[in-house]
Legacy VTK file of the C-alpha trace (Angstrom):
# vtk DataFile Version 3.0
C-alpha trace
ASCII
DATASET POLYDATA
POINTS 334 float
-0.029 0.021 -0.031
1.442 3.418 -0.765
2.658 5.628 2.251
0.564 8.582 2.635
2.148 11.440 4.631
1.133 10.723 8.089
2.431 7.403 8.035
5.558 7.226 10.618
8.543 5.511 9.870
7.770 2.009 11.149
5.704 -1.070 10.481
2.157 -0.065 11.100
1.965 -2.685 13.871
4.762 -1.001 15.935
3.370 2.702 15.953
0.812 2.307 19.004
3.198 0.174 20.869
6.289 2.758 20.295
4.776 5.748 21.196
2.884 3.748 24.352
6.514 2.807 25.389
7.756 6.749 24.878
4.993 7.989 27.149
5.497 5.522 29.840
9.221 6.962 29.773
8.093 10.505 30.142
5.152 10.272 32.240
6.297 7.465 34.723
9.854 7.145 34.156
11.257 10.214 35.582
14.352 12.359 34.410
16.974 9.443 35.062
14.949 7.208 33.189
14.582 9.525 30.118
18.434 10.220 30.226
19.214 6.859 30.822
17.278 5.932 27.401
18.086 9.369 25.570
19.346 7.870 22.448
16.517 5.468 22.079
13.927 7.690 23.006
15.305 10.198 20.277
15.327 7.656 17.448
11.279 6.544 18.474
10.342 10.041 18.635
11.477 10.799 15.032
10.612 7.754 13.920
7.008 8.938 14.922
7.500 12.482 14.406
9.560 13.416 11.211
6.873 13.226 8.576
4.512 15.607 10.935
7.220 17.741 11.060
7.848 17.763 7.344
4.537 18.488 6.416
4.029 21.288 8.602
7.306 22.979 9.282
9.415 22.077 6.447
12.794 20.817 6.101
14.599 22.740 8.418
13.376 21.251 12.024
14.631 25.043 14.181
13.294 27.999 14.698
14.593 31.648 13.679
13.793 35.219 14.632
11.705 36.734 12.135
12.218 40.154 10.852
9.573 42.779 10.156
7.682 41.524 7.004
9.600 38.040 6.777
7.743 34.769 6.477
8.902 31.656 8.738
10.651 30.335 5.629
12.865 33.396 5.187
13.951 33.960 8.535
15.162 29.991 8.701
17.268 30.541 5.787
18.372 34.034 7.012
19.294 32.568 10.470
21.423 29.374 8.605
23.406 32.150 6.654
24.038 33.670 9.914
25.292 30.779 11.717
27.437 30.222 8.742
28.834 33.512 8.727
29.662 33.439 12.548
31.712 30.233 11.728
33.734 31.839 8.969
32.892 28.915 6.780
33.933 28.959 3.016
34.728 26.750 0.061
36.859 23.807 0.981
36.144 23.568 4.935
35.033 20.460 6.189
32.398 21.071 8.701
30.271 18.815 10.884
26.534 19.005 11.561
25.820 17.162 14.893
22.182 15.838 14.842
21.638 16.877 11.464
17.882 16.336 10.982
16.695 15.659 7.229
19.360 17.936 6.307
17.442 21.307 5.830
20.087 23.160 7.626
23.153 21.519 6.096
21.534 22.113 2.481
20.962 25.578 3.323
24.593 26.624 4.701
26.498 24.297 1.989
24.622 26.462 -0.689
25.455 29.522 1.264
28.875 28.947 1.885
30.070 26.304 -0.414
31.547 24.262 2.126
31.544 20.659 2.838
29.254 19.392 5.495
28.774 15.924 6.926
25.763 15.475 8.926
25.430 12.957 11.782
22.256 11.735 12.988
20.973 8.743 14.824
17.983 8.295 13.270
18.188 6.486 10.018
14.724 7.524 8.552
15.822 10.507 8.866
18.848 10.000 6.692
16.871 7.983 4.193
14.730 11.161 3.836
18.154 14.165 4.007
19.752 11.953 1.232
16.626 12.546 -1.101
16.338 16.148 -0.377
20.154 16.351 -0.976
20.161 14.449 -4.266
16.802 16.920 -5.294
19.047 20.045 -4.125
21.921 18.651 -6.699
24.443 19.157 -3.668
25.669 15.637 -3.246
28.991 17.230 -3.875
29.191 19.252 -0.679
26.666 17.267 1.722
26.915 13.591 2.942
25.369 11.551 5.982
26.550 9.491 8.512
24.546 7.460 11.033
25.564 7.469 14.660
25.280 8.674 17.732
26.822 11.684 18.416
28.040 11.045 21.718
30.218 8.504 20.264
31.058 10.021 17.041
32.322 7.624 14.117
35.108 10.072 13.320
38.921 10.701 13.452
40.200 13.174 15.992
40.831 16.551 14.636
39.239 15.630 11.152
36.915 18.764 10.805
37.417 22.256 10.666
34.244 23.599 12.006
31.094 22.663 13.482
27.627 23.403 14.559
24.511 22.183 16.307
21.231 23.238 15.457
18.811 22.580 18.431
19.495 19.025 18.660
22.298 18.943 21.942
19.061 19.267 23.623
18.049 15.611 23.087
21.301 14.406 25.076
21.286 13.130 28.363
24.120 15.541 29.068
25.241 18.186 26.729
28.760 17.467 27.621
28.519 14.100 26.068
28.242 15.747 22.753
30.444 18.861 23.515
33.322 16.548 24.511
32.693 14.559 20.926
32.906 17.713 18.940
35.967 19.124 20.886
37.753 15.889 19.853
36.814 15.520 16.045
37.734 19.385 15.729
40.937 20.578 14.578
42.841 22.713 16.751
41.559 26.517 17.010
38.302 25.312 14.992
35.449 26.719 15.737
31.864 25.519 17.210
28.730 27.331 16.904
24.951 26.468 18.211
21.485 27.444 18.569
19.940 25.540 21.419
16.679 25.412 23.350
17.293 26.827 27.019
15.599 27.458 30.131
15.747 31.423 30.927
16.093 33.121 34.101
12.602 33.583 34.341
12.002 29.940 35.026
11.234 29.182 38.647
11.035 26.016 39.547
9.200 26.395 42.567
6.145 27.623 40.153
3.676 24.540 39.068
2.910 26.125 36.045
6.140 26.585 34.852
7.022 23.041 35.745
4.057 21.766 34.087
5.505 23.996 30.491
8.593 22.441 30.997
7.605 19.021 30.982
5.176 19.561 28.106
8.059 21.350 26.015
10.138 17.978 27.005
7.478 15.241 26.413
6.126 16.971 22.869
9.485 17.553 21.473
11.597 14.089 22.653
13.952 15.672 24.941
15.050 14.351 28.474
15.371 17.247 30.427
15.662 21.313 29.639
18.648 23.415 31.378
19.369 26.685 31.748
21.801 28.793 29.467
24.290 28.827 32.155
24.375 25.422 32.645
24.960 25.199 28.661
28.146 27.348 28.867
29.269 25.301 31.784
28.880 22.408 29.707
31.059 24.120 26.683
33.801 25.187 29.203
33.951 21.612 30.657
34.933 20.274 27.717
37.607 22.655 26.932
35.773 24.955 24.825
36.669 28.981 24.894
33.467 30.774 24.549
33.561 33.863 22.009
30.244 35.107 22.497
26.804 33.908 23.288
23.303 35.285 24.080
19.512 34.467 23.420
18.796 35.399 19.851
14.620 35.147 20.647
14.744 38.732 21.665
16.280 39.885 18.070
13.023 39.053 16.775
10.290 41.724 15.330
8.133 42.540 18.599
5.534 41.816 16.085
6.496 38.366 15.436
7.705 36.753 18.244
9.542 33.492 17.733
6.579 31.394 18.918
4.169 33.066 16.838
4.274 30.890 14.019
2.594 27.872 16.208
-0.344 30.020 17.785
-3.371 30.658 15.631
-3.188 32.420 12.396
-4.805 32.313 9.398
-1.992 33.524 6.981
-2.068 31.380 3.992
1.899 30.951 3.732
1.960 29.567 7.390
-0.861 27.812 8.013
-0.091 24.436 8.860
2.165 25.038 11.397
-0.298 27.366 13.381
-3.194 26.025 16.016
-5.781 26.261 13.482
-3.588 24.330 11.015
-2.696 21.683 13.601
-6.273 21.231 14.375
-7.260 21.011 10.892
-4.271 18.548 10.340
-5.667 16.219 13.640
-8.979 15.942 11.829
-7.519 14.681 8.581
-5.322 12.226 10.600
-8.341 11.135 12.493
-10.507 10.226 9.545
-6.816 8.520 7.837
-6.775 6.355 10.792
-10.610 5.667 10.886
-10.466 4.633 7.077
-7.253 2.607 8.260
-5.048 4.615 5.611
-2.947 5.292 8.751
-1.732 2.716 11.603
-3.566 2.774 15.068
-1.856 5.234 16.877
-1.346 8.151 14.670
-3.672 10.321 15.729
-1.958 10.172 19.580
1.175 10.875 17.898
-0.177 14.010 16.743
-1.783 14.438 19.891
1.492 14.361 21.410
3.080 16.776 18.870
0.333 19.101 19.719
1.227 18.900 23.352
4.689 20.237 22.239
3.139 23.114 20.112
1.177 24.398 23.140
3.795 23.667 25.617
5.926 25.692 23.505
3.942 28.776 22.932
3.313 29.257 26.776
6.865 29.053 27.149
7.517 31.847 24.976
4.320 33.944 26.405
5.702 33.727 30.124
9.494 33.991 28.952
10.339 30.937 30.551
11.841 29.226 27.836
13.933 29.957 24.411
14.915 27.427 21.415
17.439 30.285 20.324
20.309 30.730 22.845
23.477 31.074 20.359
26.913 30.736 21.215
30.239 30.921 19.143
33.165 28.870 20.851
35.960 27.451 19.682
38.992 24.910 20.397
42.222 26.377 21.619
44.930 26.171 19.010
LINES 1 335
334 0 1 2 3 4 5 6 7 8 9 10 11 12 13 14 15 16 17 18 19 20 21 22 23 24 25 26 27 28 29 30 31 32 33 34 35 36 37 38 39 40 41 42 43 44 45 46 47 48 49 50 51 52 53 54 55 56 57 58 59 60 61 62 63 64 65 66 67 68 69 70 71 72 73 74 75 76 77 78 79 80 81 82 83 84 85 86 87 88 89 90 91 92 93 94 95 96 97 98 99 100 101 102 103 104 105 106 107 108 109 110 111 112 113 114 115 116 117 118 119 120 121 122 123 124 125 126 127 128 129 130 131 132 133 134 135 136 137 138 139 140 141 142 143 144 145 146 147 148 149 150 151 152 153 154 155 156 157 158 159 160 161 162 163 164 165 166 167 168 169 170 171 172 173 174 175 176 177 178 179 180 181 182 183 184 185 186 187 188 189 190 191 192 193 194 195 196 197 198 199 200 201 202 203 204 205 206 207 208 209 210 211 212 213 214 215 216 217 218 219 220 221 222 223 224 225 226 227 228 229 230 231 232 233 234 235 236 237 238 239 240 241 242 243 244 245 246 247 248 249 250 251 252 253 254 255 256 257 258 259 260 261 262 263 264 265 266 267 268 269 270 271 272 273 274 275 276 277 278 279 280 281 282 283 284 285 286 287 288 289 290 291 292 293 294 295 296 297 298 299 300 301 302 303 304 305 306 307 308 309 310 311 312 313 314 315 316 317 318 319 320 321 322 323 324 325 326 327 328 329 330 331 332 333
């Protein structure tokens, strides 16, 4: 039977059971269980969610600060160019994208810079999708993929001249496990940049509402445990990096279009699918497909999980307790 766009990257008989296992780890397992199973839960999450991400958001699974008059797709490309410029990427450089998704950022950055980028990803289905996108973009000479865990990278010491993470190290049980491997595979003096998910200084662990929002973001987006920006920077320094500059990029967005605005209710035709209204319509369609058995049992529940993530992200943005764009530029000492 031909796949529909809401068919998870799993055999139909496995969707419901894998989702049940994922939710059990988040609802009853606690932080220690989620951290112990971080790699497995990340693979499961993206097996379930990747098709929904591509349908509703696009091929670059990250946020971007929009300028006045920009739509999301334009802001995403501009943010990729910003990261490339911060790293000083140019043709001939070998660059690592640690946690590359389906290759959207890699394609945008390679087009802009001419650098040769290797994307590392633990999820085989996303690599399969990414290779198709690279072939479609005719960038096979610049973009390649490697399947593997970014806490145990399959690369030699000092083999890259730059590296970046784009909202990916948040999936690790401990950011130091990722950053220490990036440090190892970078050449001396090489830069490392990232845009990452962090709690802000407005987060109050004693506030039940804040804690509920944090948990919703984690469960709805495949994360073991969110940390603060100072903790992120400490992890970089612990691994030997020198931080060149850092700061939250979310406030650089136009005040009329905060980073979470694409997830809110909006009837703008060019961005409808990833809004609350678009998610509601998609949910009805997914339910119908499951009812007539064109999608496997559990697909509607997968979309429920993603809607939890969406609503929690909006709440995190409205309250100011969370940012998905804490930017850092660091370097490995020469």
